[in-house]
C-alpha positions in Angstrom: -14.8 0.2 -18.0 -16.3 1.2 -14.6 -14.4 1.0 -11.8 -16.4 -2.2 -9.4 -16.4 0.1 -6.0 -15.9 3.6 -5.6 -12.2 5.0 -5.8 -10.9 6.5 -2.6 -8.5 9.3 -2.6 -4.5 8.3 -0.7 -1.6 9.4 -0.4 1.4 6.8 -1.3 3.9 6.3 2.0 6.2 3.1 0.0 5.7 0.8 -3.2 8.1 -2.7 -2.0 7.9 -6.6 -3.1 6.7 -5.5 -6.5 2.2 -6.0 -5.3 2.0 -4.5 -1.8 2.0 -0.9 -1.4 1.8 0.9 1.7 -0.9 4.1 1.6 -2.2 6.8 3.8 -6.1 7.2 3.8 -7.3 10.6 4.2 -9.1 9.4 8.0 -4.4 9.4 8.8 -4.7 5.3 8.6 -2.0 3.5 7.0 -2.9 0.5 5.9 -1.3 -2.1 2.8 -2.7 -2.4 -0.5 -2.3 -5.0 -3.6 -0.2 -3.0 -6.2 -1.6 -5.0 -9.2 1.7 -4.3 -11.2 4.8 -6.6 -12.2 6.6 -3.9 -13.1 9.2 -0.8 -12.4 6.4 1.8 -12.1 8.8 4.2 -13.1 8.6 8.2 -11.9 4.9 6.6 -11.0 5.7 5.5 -7.2 7.4 9.0 -5.2 6.7 9.0 -1.8 3.2 11.0 -1.2 2.1 11.0 -4.1 -1.9 11.0 -4.9 -3.6 8.2 -5.6 -6.8 6.3 -5.9 -7.5 2.3 -4.6 -10.3 0.6 -4.3 -12.0 -0.5 -1.6 -12.9 -4.4 -1.1 -15.2 -6.4 1.4 -14.0 -9.7 -0.1 -13.8 -11.7 3.1 -11.3 -14.3 0.4 -9.3 -11.2 0.0 -6.1 -10.3 3.1 -5.7 -7.3 1.6 -9.3 -4.9 1.5 -7.4 -1.8 -1.3 -6.3 -1.9 -4.6 -4.4 0.7 -5.9 -6.2 1.8 -9.5 -4.7 5.4 -10.3 -1.7 7.7 -9.9 -3.4 11.7 -9.5 -0.9 13.6 -10.9 -2.5 16.4 -9.5 -3.0 19.0 -13.1 -5.6 16.9 -14.3 -4.0 14.1 -15.6 -4.0 10.8 -14.3 -2.5 6.9 -15.5 -3.8 3.8 -14.6 -1.8 1.2 -12.4 -3.7 -1.9 -12.6 -2.2 -3.6 -15.4 -5.3 -6.6 -15.5 -7.6 -3.2 -16.8 -6.2 -3.2 -20.3 -7.3 -6.0 -20.9 -10.6 -6.0 -19.3 -11.4 -2.2 -21.0 -10.2 -3.5 -24.6 -12.9 -6.6 -24.8 -15.6 -4.3 -23.7 -14.4 -2.1 -26.4 -14.1 -4.9 -29.0 -17.3 -6.6 -28.2 -18.5 -3.3 -28.8 -16.8 -2.5 -31.7 -15.6 0.3 -30.9 -11.9 -0.3 -32.5 -12.1 0.0 -36.2 -8.8 -1.4 -37.1 -10.8 -5.5 -35.2 -14.5 -4.2 -35.9 -14.6 -6.8 -38.5 -15.0 -10.0 -35.9 -17.1 -11.3 -33.8 -15.9 -14.1 -31.9 -12.9 -12.8 -28.9 -11.7 -15.3 -26.8 -9.4 -14.5 -24.4 -5.9 -16.7 -22.8 -5.7 -19.0 -25.7 -3.3 -21.2 -25.7 -0.8 -20.5 -28.8 3.3 -21.1 -29.1 5.5 -22.6 -26.9 3.7 -22.7 -23.5 1.7 -18.5 -24.0 -1.4 -17.7 -23.9 -2.6 -15.4 -25.9 -4.5 -12.3 -24.8 -7.3 -12.3 -27.2 -7.8 -14.4 -30.4 -10.4 -12.9 -32.6 -12.7 -15.3 -35.5 -14.4 -14.5 -37.9 -15.2 -16.5 -41.3 -13.6 -15.0 -44.3 -11.0 -13.3 -42.0 -7.4 -14.9 -40.7 -7.9 -15.4 -37.1 -5.9 -12.5 -35.2 -3.9 -12.6 -32.2 -4.0 -9.8 -30.2 -1.6 -9.6 -27.3 -2.0 -6.1 -24.6 0.6 -4.3 -23.2 -0.4 -1.6 -20.7 2.3 1.3 -21.2 2.3 4.1 -17.9 6.2 5.1 -18.7 6.9 8.7 -19.7 10.4 10.0 -19.6 9.2 13.1 -21.8 6.7 15.4 -22.2 4.0 13.6 -24.3 6.0 10.2 -25.1 4.8 7.7 -23.7 7.2 4.3 -23.9 6.9 0.2 -22.9 8.6 -0.8 -21.3 9.5 0.1 -17.6 11.6 -2.3 -17.3 13.9 -5.5 -18.7 10.7 -8.1 -20.3 12.3 -11.1 -21.3 8.0 -12.5 -21.1 7.6 -9.8 -23.3 10.2 -10.4 -26.0 8.9 -13.6 -26.2 5.7 -13.3 -26.8 6.6 -10.0 -29.6 8.4 -13.4 -30.9 5.3 -15.8 -31.2 3.4 -13.4 -32.7 5.7 -12.4 -35.1 5.9 -16.7 -36.0 1.7 -16.1 -36.1 2.2 -13.7 -38.9 4.6 -15.6 -40.7 2.2 -18.5 -40.7 -0.5 -16.0 -42.7 -2.7 -15.3 -39.4 -3.4 -11.3 -37.9 -0.7 -10.5 -35.4 -1.3 -7.5 -33.5 0.9 -5.6 -30.3 -1.7 -3.3 -28.6 -0.1 -0.8 -26.9 -3.2 0.3 -24.5 -1.3 3.9 -22.3 -2.7 3.9 -19.1 -2.0 7.9 -19.1 -4.1 10.8 -20.1 -0.8 12.9 -21.3 0.7 11.8 -24.3 0.4 12.0 -27.5 2.6 9.1 -29.0 3.9 5.9 -28.3 7.3 4.6 -28.0 9.7 1.2 -27.5 12.1 2.5 -24.4 15.2 0.3 -26.4 17.6 1.8 -23.3 15.6 0.0 -21.1 15.3 -3.6 -22.6 17.2 -3.7 -25.9 16.4 -7.6 -26.4 12.8 -6.3 -26.7 13.7 -3.8 -29.4 15.1 -5.5 -31.4 12.2 -8.4 -31.4 9.8 -5.4 -32.1 11.5 -4.4 -35.0 12.1 -7.9 -36.0 8.4 -8.8 -35.4 7.1 -5.5 -37.3 9.6 -6.7 -40.5 7.3 -10.4 -40.4 4.7 -8.0 -40.6 3.4 -8.5 -36.8 0.7 -4.6 -37.4 1.4 -2.5 -33.9 -1.8 -0.2 -32.6 -1.7 2.1 -30.0 -4.5 3.8 -28.1 -4.5 6.2 -25.1 -7.2 6.4 -22.2 -9.8 8.9 -20.5 -9.3 7.9 -17.2 -11.2 9.5 -14.1 -11.7 7.8 -10.9 -15.2 6.2 -12.1 -13.9 4.6 -15.0 -11.0 3.9 -18.0 -12.0 3.7 -21.3 -10.2 3.2 -24.3 -10.1 7.0 -26.1 -8.4 7.3 -29.6 -5.0 5.9 -31.3 -1.8 7.3 -30.9 1.2 7.1 -33.6 4.1 5.0 -33.0 7.1 7.2 -32.6 
């Protein structure tokens, strides 16, 4: 999935109020950018780090830049926009680039299910059980090569895992899809020390038949695309 507008480099001054970041552009201007990430962004918000932002000229938007990437300046990137995984995964599913989901031809985003919840994707195909797919953006890494989820306590995420378990018990396919927006990780794990309740719900969901799929991504300032499966550690 290519970025709609070419990204430009900047330096992070600070991230605050969850969705705002003060940044310094290469021409020396200090501006405020939108940060589309409600998580803690642990390890990704240090002052002075190199980032990439997407400019826009939409008169309806107050902020003219959106923070998209962290550039680790060692050849690796992390994508910080939590809305991108859903778009990237939908494109990959439609292109039949996810073997685990390639038999489904109907892709319905944001479908109501459970108790006042919406599933990221409902996949349907005649002769197959419906597949409920919940997508999680993974950006935390505290050990070399290991990506972890979540990076903060997520009551909403725990609720969704419980609802997926119920879908599995009803005979549907229920899938937790962890999309790792980092290019420096080779496996995925659950950060039980950060959110024990989520870890417990995850274990219960696996016992109920919920599937866990994880993929990493190829990330450049031009695009983010699905790459290859990662093992669950």
